[in-house]
PDB file with SEQRES, HELIX, SHEET and CRYST1 records, atoms N, CA, C and O in Angstrom:
SEQRES   1 A   78  UNK UNK UNK UNK UNK UNK UNK UNK UNK UNK UNK UNK UNK          
SEQRES   2 A   78  UNK UNK UNK UNK UNK UNK UNK UNK UNK UNK UNK UNK UNK          
SEQRES   3 A   78  UNK UNK UNK UNK UNK UNK UNK UNK UNK UNK UNK UNK UNK          
SEQRES   4 A   78  UNK UNK UNK UNK UNK UNK UNK UNK UNK UNK UNK UNK UNK          
SEQRES   5 A   78  UNK UNK UNK UNK UNK UNK UNK UNK UNK UNK UNK UNK UNK          
SEQRES   6 A   78  UNK UNK UNK UNK UNK UNK UNK UNK UNK UNK UNK UNK UNK          
HELIX    1 AA1 UNK A    5  UNK A    7  5                                   3    
HELIX    2 AA2 UNK A    8  UNK A   29  1                                  22    
HELIX    3 AA3 UNK A   34  UNK A   76  1                                  43    
CRYST1    1.000    1.000    1.000  90.00  90.00  90.00 P 1           1          
ATOM      1  N   UNK A   1      13.486  11.442  14.904  1.00  0.00           N  
ATOM      2  CA  UNK A   1      13.636  10.603  13.735  1.00  0.00           C  
ATOM      3  C   UNK A   1      14.306  11.425  12.636  1.00  0.00           C  
ATOM      4  O   UNK A   1      13.845  12.519  12.310  1.00  0.00           O  
ATOM      5  N   UNK A   2      15.364  10.915  12.080  1.00  0.00           N  
ATOM      6  CA  UNK A   2      16.053  11.614  10.992  1.00  0.00           C  
ATOM      7  C   UNK A   2      15.619  11.011   9.663  1.00  0.00           C  
ATOM      8  O   UNK A   2      15.609   9.793   9.486  1.00  0.00           O  
ATOM      9  N   UNK A   3      15.258  11.896   8.727  1.00  0.00           N  
ATOM     10  CA  UNK A   3      14.849  11.459   7.402  1.00  0.00           C  
ATOM     11  C   UNK A   3      15.502  12.386   6.378  1.00  0.00           C  
ATOM     12  O   UNK A   3      15.872  13.520   6.682  1.00  0.00           O  
ATOM     13  N   UNK A   4      15.629  11.875   5.170  1.00  0.00           N  
ATOM     14  CA  UNK A   4      16.166  12.670   4.069  1.00  0.00           C  
ATOM     15  C   UNK A   4      15.125  13.745   3.730  1.00  0.00           C  
ATOM     16  O   UNK A   4      13.921  13.542   3.888  1.00  0.00           O  
ATOM     17  N   UNK A   5      15.619  14.872   3.269  1.00  0.00           N  
ATOM     18  CA  UNK A   5      14.733  15.995   2.963  1.00  0.00           C  
ATOM     19  C   UNK A   5      13.674  15.623   1.964  1.00  0.00           C  
ATOM     20  O   UNK A   5      12.525  16.051   2.079  1.00  0.00           O  
ATOM     21  N   UNK A   6      14.054  14.819   0.969  1.00  0.00           N  
ATOM     22  CA  UNK A   6      13.084  14.450  -0.085  1.00  0.00           C  
ATOM     23  C   UNK A   6      12.002  13.479   0.446  1.00  0.00           C  
ATOM     24  O   UNK A   6      10.971  13.293  -0.200  1.00  0.00           O  
ATOM     25  N   UNK A   7      12.240  12.862   1.623  1.00  0.00           N  
ATOM     26  CA  UNK A   7      11.251  11.936   2.212  1.00  0.00           C  
ATOM     27  C   UNK A   7      10.395  12.622   3.284  1.00  0.00           C  
ATOM     28  O   UNK A   7       9.403  12.056   3.741  1.00  0.00           O  
ATOM     29  N   UNK A   8      10.769  13.809   3.673  1.00  0.00           N  
ATOM     30  CA  UNK A   8      10.091  14.469   4.790  1.00  0.00           C  
ATOM     31  C   UNK A   8       8.566  14.626   4.570  1.00  0.00           C  
ATOM     32  O   UNK A   8       7.775  14.354   5.473  1.00  0.00           O  
ATOM     33  N   UNK A   9       8.185  15.048   3.410  1.00  0.00           N  
ATOM     34  CA  UNK A   9       6.765  15.256   3.141  1.00  0.00           C  
ATOM     35  C   UNK A   9       5.984  13.917   3.265  1.00  0.00           C  
ATOM     36  O   UNK A   9       4.897  13.867   3.839  1.00  0.00           O  
ATOM     37  N   UNK A  10       6.573  12.851   2.713  1.00  0.00           N  
ATOM     38  CA  UNK A  10       5.922  11.535   2.768  1.00  0.00           C  
ATOM     39  C   UNK A  10       5.818  11.054   4.224  1.00  0.00           C  
ATOM     40  O   UNK A  10       4.807  10.475   4.620  1.00  0.00           O  
ATOM     41  N   UNK A  11       6.856  11.295   5.003  1.00  0.00           N  
ATOM     42  CA  UNK A  11       6.852  10.869   6.422  1.00  0.00           C  
ATOM     43  C   UNK A  11       5.798  11.639   7.195  1.00  0.00           C  
ATOM     44  O   UNK A  11       5.059  11.064   7.994  1.00  0.00           O  
ATOM     45  N   UNK A  12       5.731  12.938   6.958  1.00  0.00           N  
ATOM     46  CA  UNK A  12       4.717  13.750   7.631  1.00  0.00           C  
ATOM     47  C   UNK A  12       3.276  13.329   7.280  1.00  0.00           C  
ATOM     48  O   UNK A  12       2.388  13.299   8.131  1.00  0.00           O  
ATOM     49  N   UNK A  13       3.089  13.009   5.998  1.00  0.00           N  
ATOM     50  CA  UNK A  13       1.778  12.523   5.568  1.00  0.00           C  
ATOM     51  C   UNK A  13       1.436  11.192   6.213  1.00  0.00           C  
ATOM     52  O   UNK A  13       0.306  10.980   6.652  1.00  0.00           O  
ATOM     53  N   UNK A  14       2.413  10.296   6.268  1.00  0.00           N  
ATOM     54  CA  UNK A  14       2.197   9.002   6.941  1.00  0.00           C  
ATOM     55  C   UNK A  14       1.792   9.183   8.392  1.00  0.00           C  
ATOM     56  O   UNK A  14       0.866   8.534   8.880  1.00  0.00           O  
ATOM     57  N   UNK A  15       2.502  10.078   9.080  1.00  0.00           N  
ATOM     58  CA  UNK A  15       2.167  10.363  10.482  1.00  0.00           C  
ATOM     59  C   UNK A  15       0.766  10.922  10.635  1.00  0.00           C  
ATOM     60  O   UNK A  15       0.043  10.555  11.561  1.00  0.00           O  
ATOM     61  N   UNK A  16       0.383  11.806   9.733  1.00  0.00           N  
ATOM     62  CA  UNK A  16      -0.965  12.397   9.756  1.00  0.00           C  
ATOM     63  C   UNK A  16      -1.999  11.300   9.533  1.00  0.00           C  
ATOM     64  O   UNK A  16      -3.007  11.248  10.237  1.00  0.00           O  
ATOM     65  N   UNK A  17      -1.763  10.433   8.570  1.00  0.00           N  
ATOM     66  CA  UNK A  17      -2.745   9.398   8.260  1.00  0.00           C  
ATOM     67  C   UNK A  17      -2.857   8.379   9.436  1.00  0.00           C  
ATOM     68  O   UNK A  17      -3.947   7.898   9.746  1.00  0.00           O  
ATOM     69  N   UNK A  18      -1.742   8.077  10.057  1.00  0.00           N  
ATOM     70  CA  UNK A  18      -1.758   7.174  11.217  1.00  0.00           C  
ATOM     71  C   UNK A  18      -2.585   7.798  12.335  1.00  0.00           C  
ATOM     72  O   UNK A  18      -3.434   7.136  12.931  1.00  0.00           O  
ATOM     73  N   UNK A  19      -2.333   9.077  12.618  1.00  0.00           N  
ATOM     74  CA  UNK A  19      -3.088   9.740  13.669  1.00  0.00           C  
ATOM     75  C   UNK A  19      -4.563   9.779  13.377  1.00  0.00           C  
ATOM     76  O   UNK A  19      -5.377   9.593  14.281  1.00  0.00           O  
ATOM     77  N   UNK A  20      -4.932  10.021  12.116  1.00  0.00           N  
ATOM     78  CA  UNK A  20      -6.352   9.991  11.745  1.00  0.00           C  
ATOM     79  C   UNK A  20      -6.973   8.610  11.952  1.00  0.00           C  
ATOM     80  O   UNK A  20      -8.098   8.498  12.439  1.00  0.00           O  
ATOM     81  N   UNK A  21      -6.236   7.562  11.582  1.00  0.00           N  
ATOM     82  CA  UNK A  21      -6.758   6.199  11.780  1.00  0.00           C  
ATOM     83  C   UNK A  21      -6.888   5.891  13.252  1.00  0.00           C  
ATOM     84  O   UNK A  21      -7.869   5.266  13.653  1.00  0.00           O  
ATOM     85  N   UNK A  22      -5.922   6.310  14.092  1.00  0.00           N  
ATOM     86  CA  UNK A  22      -5.970   6.090  15.497  1.00  0.00           C  
ATOM     87  C   UNK A  22      -7.232   6.751  16.069  1.00  0.00           C  
ATOM     88  O   UNK A  22      -7.937   6.153  16.882  1.00  0.00           O  
ATOM     89  N   UNK A  23      -7.502   7.959  15.649  1.00  0.00           N  
ATOM     90  CA  UNK A  23      -8.714   8.664  16.115  1.00  0.00           C  
ATOM     91  C   UNK A  23      -9.959   7.955  15.660  1.00  0.00           C  
ATOM     92  O   UNK A  23     -10.902   7.820  16.439  1.00  0.00           O  
ATOM     93  N   UNK A  24     -10.001   7.486  14.402  1.00  0.00           N  
ATOM     94  CA  UNK A  24     -11.185   6.753  13.934  1.00  0.00           C  
ATOM     95  C   UNK A  24     -11.440   5.504  14.762  1.00  0.00           C  
ATOM     96  O   UNK A  24     -12.575   5.248  15.164  1.00  0.00           O  
ATOM     97  N   UNK A  25     -10.410   4.737  15.019  1.00  0.00           N  
ATOM     98  CA  UNK A  25     -10.585   3.533  15.804  1.00  0.00           C  
ATOM     99  C   UNK A  25     -10.980   3.832  17.246  1.00  0.00           C  
ATOM    100  O   UNK A  25     -11.813   3.141  17.832  1.00  0.00           O  
ATOM    101  N   UNK A  26     -10.363   4.884  17.813  1.00  0.00           N  
ATOM    102  CA  UNK A  26     -10.690   5.254  19.174  1.00  0.00           C  
ATOM    103  C   UNK A  26     -12.185   5.635  19.268  1.00  0.00           C  
ATOM    104  O   UNK A  26     -12.874   5.230  20.204  1.00  0.00           O  
ATOM    105  N   UNK A  27     -12.665   6.403  18.304  1.00  0.00           N  
ATOM    106  CA  UNK A  27     -14.077   6.833  18.308  1.00  0.00           C  
ATOM    107  C   UNK A  27     -15.034   5.645  17.983  1.00  0.00           C  
ATOM    108  O   UNK A  27     -16.117   5.531  18.557  1.00  0.00           O  
ATOM    109  N   UNK A  28     -14.621   4.817  17.097  1.00  0.00           N  
ATOM    110  CA  UNK A  28     -15.469   3.708  16.644  1.00  0.00           C  
ATOM    111  C   UNK A  28     -15.627   2.624  17.659  1.00  0.00           C  
ATOM    112  O   UNK A  28     -16.727   2.115  17.875  1.00  0.00           O  
ATOM    113  N   UNK A  29     -14.511   2.257  18.301  1.00  0.00           N  
ATOM    114  CA  UNK A  29     -14.542   1.114  19.230  1.00  0.00           C  
ATOM    115  C   UNK A  29     -14.387   1.524  20.717  1.00  0.00           C  
ATOM    116  O   UNK A  29     -14.448   0.676  21.608  1.00  0.00           O  
ATOM    117  N   UNK A  30     -14.191   2.800  20.961  1.00  0.00           N  
ATOM    118  CA  UNK A  30     -14.059   3.239  22.363  1.00  0.00           C  
ATOM    119  C   UNK A  30     -12.818   2.699  23.059  1.00  0.00           C  
ATOM    120  O   UNK A  30     -12.820   2.499  24.274  1.00  0.00           O  
ATOM    121  N   UNK A  31     -11.760   2.465  22.294  1.00  0.00           N  
ATOM    122  CA  UNK A  31     -10.536   1.935  22.843  1.00  0.00           C  
ATOM    123  C   UNK A  31      -9.567   3.110  23.099  1.00  0.00           C  
ATOM    124  O   UNK A  31      -9.377   3.969  22.238  1.00  0.00           O  
ATOM    125  N   UNK A  32      -8.965   3.125  24.295  1.00  0.00           N  
ATOM    126  CA  UNK A  32      -8.003   4.205  24.616  1.00  0.00           C  
ATOM    127  C   UNK A  32      -6.568   3.709  24.675  1.00  0.00           C  
ATOM    128  O   UNK A  32      -5.630   4.506  24.683  1.00  0.00           O  
ATOM    129  N   UNK A  33      -6.396   2.393  24.716  1.00  0.00           N  
ATOM    130  CA  UNK A  33      -5.060   1.842  24.811  1.00  0.00           C  
ATOM    131  C   UNK A  33      -4.307   2.050  23.474  1.00  0.00           C  
ATOM    132  O   UNK A  33      -4.659   1.472  22.446  1.00  0.00           O  
ATOM    133  N   UNK A  34      -3.270   2.888  23.529  1.00  0.00           N  
ATOM    134  CA  UNK A  34      -2.547   3.235  22.300  1.00  0.00           C  
ATOM    135  C   UNK A  34      -1.884   2.039  21.653  1.00  0.00           C  
ATOM    136  O   UNK A  34      -1.786   1.979  20.428  1.00  0.00           O  
ATOM    137  N   UNK A  35      -1.443   1.118  22.420  1.00  0.00           N  
ATOM    138  CA  UNK A  35      -0.800  -0.088  21.856  1.00  0.00           C  
ATOM    139  C   UNK A  35      -1.817  -0.866  21.054  1.00  0.00           C  
ATOM    140  O   UNK A  35      -1.513  -1.310  19.946  1.00  0.00           O  
ATOM    141  N   UNK A  36      -3.011  -1.043  21.578  1.00  0.00           N  
ATOM    142  CA  UNK A  36      -4.069  -1.733  20.851  1.00  0.00           C  
ATOM    143  C   UNK A  36      -4.463  -0.997  19.582  1.00  0.00           C  
ATOM    144  O   UNK A  36      -4.644  -1.610  18.530  1.00  0.00           O  
ATOM    145  N   UNK A  37      -4.598   0.326  19.684  1.00  0.00           N  
ATOM    146  CA  UNK A  37      -4.932   1.129  18.524  1.00  0.00           C  
ATOM    147  C   UNK A  37      -3.865   1.060  17.434  1.00  0.00           C  
ATOM    148  O   UNK A  37      -4.173   0.936  16.249  1.00  0.00           O  
ATOM    149  N   UNK A  38      -2.599   1.142  17.863  1.00  0.00           N  
ATOM    150  CA  UNK A  38      -1.501   1.026  16.881  1.00  0.00           C  
ATOM    151  C   UNK A  38      -1.473  -0.339  16.227  1.00  0.00           C  
ATOM    152  O   UNK A  38      -1.193  -0.446  15.033  1.00  0.00           O  
ATOM    153  N   UNK A  39      -1.759  -1.380  16.984  1.00  0.00           N  
ATOM    154  CA  UNK A  39      -1.787  -2.710  16.417  1.00  0.00           C  
ATOM    155  C   UNK A  39      -2.912  -2.828  15.376  1.00  0.00           C  
ATOM    156  O   UNK A  39      -2.731  -3.453  14.331  1.00  0.00           O  
ATOM    157  N   UNK A  40      -4.044  -2.240  15.661  1.00  0.00           N  
ATOM    158  CA  UNK A  40      -5.139  -2.304  14.736  1.00  0.00           C  
ATOM    159  C   UNK A  40      -4.816  -1.519  13.451  1.00  0.00           C  
ATOM    160  O   UNK A  40      -5.131  -1.972  12.350  1.00  0.00           O  
ATOM    161  N   UNK A  41      -4.195  -0.356  13.596  1.00  0.00           N  
ATOM    162  CA  UNK A  41      -3.774   0.436  12.428  1.00  0.00           C  
ATOM    163  C   UNK A  41      -2.744  -0.302  11.624  1.00  0.00           C  
ATOM    164  O   UNK A  41      -2.805  -0.320  10.394  1.00  0.00           O  
ATOM    165  N   UNK A  42      -1.777  -0.924  12.315  1.00  0.00           N  
ATOM    166  CA  UNK A  42      -0.751  -1.692  11.611  1.00  0.00           C  
ATOM    167  C   UNK A  42      -1.357  -2.862  10.851  1.00  0.00           C  
ATOM    168  O   UNK A  42      -0.969  -3.140   9.716  1.00  0.00           O  
ATOM    169  N   UNK A  43      -2.290  -3.535  11.465  1.00  0.00           N  
ATOM    170  CA  UNK A  43      -2.931  -4.689  10.806  1.00  0.00           C  
ATOM    171  C   UNK A  43      -3.712  -4.203   9.568  1.00  0.00           C  
ATOM    172  O   UNK A  43      -3.605  -4.796   8.494  1.00  0.00           O  
ATOM    173  N   UNK A  44      -4.464  -3.168   9.719  1.00  0.00           N  
ATOM    174  CA  UNK A  44      -5.227  -2.645   8.561  1.00  0.00           C  
ATOM    175  C   UNK A  44      -4.265  -2.201   7.444  1.00  0.00           C  
ATOM    176  O   UNK A  44      -4.526  -2.438   6.265  1.00  0.00           O  
ATOM    177  N   UNK A  45      -3.181  -1.573   7.816  1.00  0.00           N  
ATOM    178  CA  UNK A  45      -2.201  -1.117   6.808  1.00  0.00           C  
ATOM    179  C   UNK A  45      -1.578  -2.312   6.073  1.00  0.00           C  
ATOM    180  O   UNK A  45      -1.355  -2.246   4.864  1.00  0.00           O  
ATOM    181  N   UNK A  46      -1.304  -3.380   6.783  1.00  0.00           N  
ATOM    182  CA  UNK A  46      -0.743  -4.558   6.169  1.00  0.00           C  
ATOM    183  C   UNK A  46      -1.748  -5.226   5.210  1.00  0.00           C  
ATOM    184  O   UNK A  46      -1.376  -5.651   4.116  1.00  0.00           O  
ATOM    185  N   UNK A  47      -2.979  -5.312   5.614  1.00  0.00           N  
ATOM    186  CA  UNK A  47      -4.010  -5.855   4.728  1.00  0.00           C  
ATOM    187  C   UNK A  47      -4.154  -5.008   3.482  1.00  0.00           C  
ATOM    188  O   UNK A  47      -4.275  -5.551   2.384  1.00  0.00           O  
ATOM    189  N   UNK A  48      -4.146  -3.703   3.618  1.00  0.00           N  
ATOM    190  CA  UNK A  48      -4.198  -2.813   2.446  1.00  0.00           C  
ATOM    191  C   UNK A  48      -2.987  -3.010   1.552  1.00  0.00           C  
ATOM    192  O   UNK A  48      -3.109  -3.041   0.328  1.00  0.00           O  
ATOM    193  N   UNK A  49      -1.810  -3.144   2.169  1.00  0.00           N  
ATOM    194  CA  UNK A  49      -0.573  -3.349   1.393  1.00  0.00           C  
ATOM    195  C   UNK A  49      -0.647  -4.683   0.620  1.00  0.00           C  
ATOM    196  O   UNK A  49      -0.265  -4.735  -0.549  1.00  0.00           O  
ATOM    197  N   UNK A  50      -1.130  -5.745   1.257  1.00  0.00           N  
ATOM    198  CA  UNK A  50      -1.246  -7.035   0.571  1.00  0.00           C  
ATOM    199  C   UNK A  50      -2.240  -6.951  -0.607  1.00  0.00           C  
ATOM    200  O   UNK A  50      -2.022  -7.551  -1.659  1.00  0.00           O  
ATOM    201  N   UNK A  51      -3.322  -6.203  -0.411  1.00  0.00           N  
ATOM    202  CA  UNK A  51      -4.280  -6.027  -1.467  1.00  0.00           C  
ATOM    203  C   UNK A  51      -3.672  -5.296  -2.662  1.00  0.00           C  
ATOM    204  O   UNK A  51      -3.891  -5.681  -3.811  1.00  0.00           O  
ATOM    205  N   UNK A  52      -2.906  -4.237  -2.383  1.00  0.00           N  
ATOM    206  CA  UNK A  52      -2.253  -3.478  -3.446  1.00  0.00           C  
ATOM    207  C   UNK A  52      -1.213  -4.323  -4.170  1.00  0.00           C  
ATOM    208  O   UNK A  52      -1.101  -4.258  -5.395  1.00  0.00           O  
ATOM    209  N   UNK A  53      -0.452  -5.116  -3.419  1.00  0.00           N  
ATOM    210  CA  UNK A  53       0.552  -5.992  -4.005  1.00  0.00           C  
ATOM    211  C   UNK A  53      -0.118  -7.013  -4.927  1.00  0.00           C  
ATOM    212  O   UNK A  53       0.377  -7.287  -6.021  1.00  0.00           O  
ATOM    213  N   UNK A  54      -1.231  -7.566  -4.488  1.00  0.00           N  
ATOM    214  CA  UNK A  54      -1.929  -8.552  -5.313  1.00  0.00           C  
ATOM    215  C   UNK A  54      -2.439  -7.932  -6.606  1.00  0.00           C  
ATOM    216  O   UNK A  54      -2.371  -8.541  -7.673  1.00  0.00           O  
ATOM    217  N   UNK A  55      -2.946  -6.721  -6.493  1.00  0.00           N  
ATOM    218  CA  UNK A  55      -3.430  -6.021  -7.673  1.00  0.00           C  
ATOM    219  C   UNK A  55      -2.257  -5.715  -8.619  1.00  0.00           C  
ATOM    220  O   UNK A  55      -2.379  -5.872  -9.834  1.00  0.00           O  
ATOM    221  N   UNK A  56      -1.126  -5.280  -8.057  1.00  0.00           N  
ATOM    222  CA  UNK A  56       0.053  -4.993  -8.882  1.00  0.00           C  
ATOM    223  C   UNK A  56       0.545  -6.258  -9.569  1.00  0.00           C  
ATOM    224  O   UNK A  56       0.927  -6.212 -10.739  1.00  0.00           O  
ATOM    225  N   UNK A  57       0.544  -7.394  -8.863  1.00  0.00           N  
ATOM    226  CA  UNK A  57       0.966  -8.657  -9.465  1.00  0.00           C  
ATOM    227  C   UNK A  57       0.066  -9.044 -10.610  1.00  0.00           C  
ATOM    228  O   UNK A  57       0.528  -9.539 -11.638  1.00  0.00           O  
ATOM    229  N   UNK A  58      -1.232  -8.814 -10.429  1.00  0.00           N  
ATOM    230  CA  UNK A  58      -2.190  -9.122 -11.480  1.00  0.00           C  
ATOM    231  C   UNK A  58      -1.927  -8.254 -12.715  1.00  0.00           C  
ATOM    232  O   UNK A  58      -1.960  -8.741 -13.845  1.00  0.00           O  
ATOM    233  N   UNK A  59      -1.671  -6.996 -12.492  1.00  0.00           N  
ATOM    234  CA  UNK A  59      -1.356  -6.083 -13.605  1.00  0.00           C  
ATOM    235  C   UNK A  59      -0.080  -6.499 -14.294  1.00  0.00           C  
ATOM    236  O   UNK A  59      -0.006  -6.506 -15.523  1.00  0.00           O  
ATOM    237  N   UNK A  60       0.957  -6.856 -13.486  1.00  0.00           N  
ATOM    238  CA  UNK A  60       2.216  -7.306 -14.069  1.00  0.00           C  
ATOM    239  C   UNK A  60       2.026  -8.543 -14.954  1.00  0.00           C  
ATOM    240  O   UNK A  60       2.595  -8.647 -16.040  1.00  0.00           O  
ATOM    241  N   UNK A  61       1.213  -9.471 -14.457  1.00  0.00           N  
ATOM    242  CA  UNK A  61       0.923 -10.684 -15.244  1.00  0.00           C  
ATOM    243  C   UNK A  61       0.284 -10.342 -16.562  1.00  0.00           C  
ATOM    244  O   UNK A  61       0.654 -10.885 -17.603  1.00  0.00           O  
ATOM    245  N   UNK A  62      -0.696  -9.424 -16.519  1.00  0.00           N  
ATOM    246  CA  UNK A  62      -1.386  -9.004 -17.718  1.00  0.00           C  
ATOM    247  C   UNK A  62      -0.460  -8.341 -18.707  1.00  0.00           C  
ATOM    248  O   UNK A  62      -0.547  -8.574 -19.913  1.00  0.00           O  
ATOM    249  N   UNK A  63       0.428  -7.513 -18.192  1.00  0.00           N  
ATOM    250  CA  UNK A  63       1.398  -6.837 -19.069  1.00  0.00           C  
ATOM    251  C   UNK A  63       2.323  -7.830 -19.719  1.00  0.00           C  
ATOM    252  O   UNK A  63       2.583  -7.744 -20.919  1.00  0.00           O  
ATOM    253  N   UNK A  64       2.838  -8.794 -18.930  1.00  0.00           N  
ATOM    254  CA  UNK A  64       3.741  -9.824 -19.471  1.00  0.00           C  
ATOM    255  C   UNK A  64       3.035 -10.661 -20.563  1.00  0.00           C  
ATOM    256  O   UNK A  64       3.626 -11.033 -21.577  1.00  0.00           O  
ATOM    257  N   UNK A  65       1.763 -10.931 -20.306  1.00  0.00           N  
ATOM    258  CA  UNK A  65       0.997 -11.699 -21.292  1.00  0.00           C  
ATOM    259  C   UNK A  65       0.866 -10.909 -22.622  1.00  0.00           C  
ATOM    260  O   UNK A  65       1.046 -11.463 -23.706  1.00  0.00           O  
ATOM    261  N   UNK A  66       0.554  -9.626 -22.503  1.00  0.00           N  
ATOM    262  CA  UNK A  66       0.400  -8.800 -23.704  1.00  0.00           C  
ATOM    263  C   UNK A  66       1.732  -8.662 -24.443  1.00  0.00           C  
ATOM    264  O   UNK A  66       1.764  -8.683 -25.673  1.00  0.00           O  
ATOM    265  N   UNK A  67       2.822  -8.521 -23.702  1.00  0.00           N  
ATOM    266  CA  UNK A  67       4.146  -8.432 -24.340  1.00  0.00           C  
ATOM    267  C   UNK A  67       4.467  -9.719 -25.070  1.00  0.00           C  
ATOM    268  O   UNK A  67       5.012  -9.697 -26.174  1.00  0.00           O  
ATOM    269  N   UNK A  68       4.136 -10.816 -24.465  1.00  0.00           N  
ATOM    270  CA  UNK A  68       4.362 -12.122 -25.102  1.00  0.00           C  
ATOM    271  C   UNK A  68       3.555 -12.241 -26.378  1.00  0.00           C  
ATOM    272  O   UNK A  68       4.062 -12.719 -27.393  1.00  0.00           O  
ATOM    273  N   UNK A  69       2.325 -11.817 -26.338  1.00  0.00           N  
ATOM    274  CA  UNK A  69       1.451 -11.826 -27.536  1.00  0.00           C  
ATOM    275  C   UNK A  69       2.047 -10.965 -28.640  1.00  0.00           C  
ATOM    276  O   UNK A  69       2.098 -11.362 -29.804  1.00  0.00           O  
ATOM    277  N   UNK A  70       2.499  -9.764 -28.243  1.00  0.00           N  
ATOM    278  CA  UNK A  70       3.102  -8.857 -29.230  1.00  0.00           C  
ATOM    279  C   UNK A  70       4.400  -9.468 -29.821  1.00  0.00           C  
ATOM    280  O   UNK A  70       4.644  -9.353 -31.022  1.00  0.00           O  
ATOM    281  N   UNK A  71       5.205 -10.099 -28.998  1.00  0.00           N  
ATOM    282  CA  UNK A  71       6.427 -10.747 -29.482  1.00  0.00           C  
ATOM    283  C   UNK A  71       6.097 -11.834 -30.469  1.00  0.00           C  
ATOM    284  O   UNK A  71       6.768 -11.960 -31.493  1.00  0.00           O  
ATOM    285  N   UNK A  72       5.077 -12.626 -30.189  1.00  0.00           N  
ATOM    286  CA  UNK A  72       4.629 -13.693 -31.107  1.00  0.00           C  
ATOM    287  C   UNK A  72       4.179 -13.117 -32.422  1.00  0.00           C  
ATOM    288  O   UNK A  72       4.505 -13.658 -33.479  1.00  0.00           O  
ATOM    289  N   UNK A  73       3.441 -12.039 -32.381  1.00  0.00           N  
ATOM    290  CA  UNK A  73       3.023 -11.369 -33.626  1.00  0.00           C  
ATOM    291  C   UNK A  73       4.187 -10.828 -34.447  1.00  0.00           C  
ATOM    292  O   UNK A  73       4.215 -10.944 -35.672  1.00  0.00           O  
ATOM    293  N   UNK A  74       5.128 -10.246 -33.756  1.00  0.00           N  
ATOM    294  CA  UNK A  74       6.342  -9.720 -34.440  1.00  0.00           C  
ATOM    295  C   UNK A  74       7.128 -10.842 -35.070  1.00  0.00           C  
ATOM    296  O   UNK A  74       7.580 -10.736 -36.210  1.00  0.00           O  
ATOM    297  N   UNK A  75       7.293 -11.932 -34.316  1.00  0.00           N  
ATOM    298  CA  UNK A  75       8.075 -13.052 -34.820  1.00  0.00           C  
ATOM    299  C   UNK A  75       7.398 -13.718 -36.046  1.00  0.00           C  
ATOM    300  O   UNK A  75       8.087 -14.196 -36.947  1.00  0.00           O  
ATOM    301  N   UNK A  76       6.106 -13.745 -36.072  1.00  0.00           N  
ATOM    302  CA  UNK A  76       5.396 -14.301 -37.222  1.00  0.00           C  
ATOM    303  C   UNK A  76       5.573 -13.495 -38.484  1.00  0.00           C  
ATOM    304  O   UNK A  76       5.595 -14.036 -39.590  1.00  0.00           O  
ATOM    305  N   UNK A  77       5.701 -12.187 -38.305  1.00  0.00           N  
ATOM    306  CA  UNK A  77       5.783 -11.250 -39.407  1.00  0.00           C  
ATOM    307  C   UNK A  77       7.228 -10.967 -39.872  1.00  0.00           C  
ATOM    308  O   UNK A  77       7.443 -10.175 -40.790  1.00  0.00           O  
ATOM    309  N   UNK A  78       8.171 -11.593 -39.260  1.00  0.00           N  
ATOM    310  CA  UNK A  78       9.568 -11.351 -39.667  1.00  0.00           C  
ATOM    311  C   UNK A  78      10.152 -12.523 -40.462  1.00  0.00           C  
ATOM    312  O   UNK A  78      11.311 -12.473 -40.874  1.00  0.00           O  
TER     313      UNK A  78                                                      
END                                                                             
């Protein structure tokens, strides 16, 4: 796999985390099939990603609301 030098550390960390998750699932559920383990890790990763995106969307909405409130205050005072 070819990656840019600035991405290498992130890629290595991702690989390490995936291997740790595979080991956890293998020990927890007694599953040795790598395809099943990878599917479980991929599913968990997607759920985590969706949770993070929802949280980011909520934060974005709160920021937009505060900016709108500030704009209204500025417009009243001008």
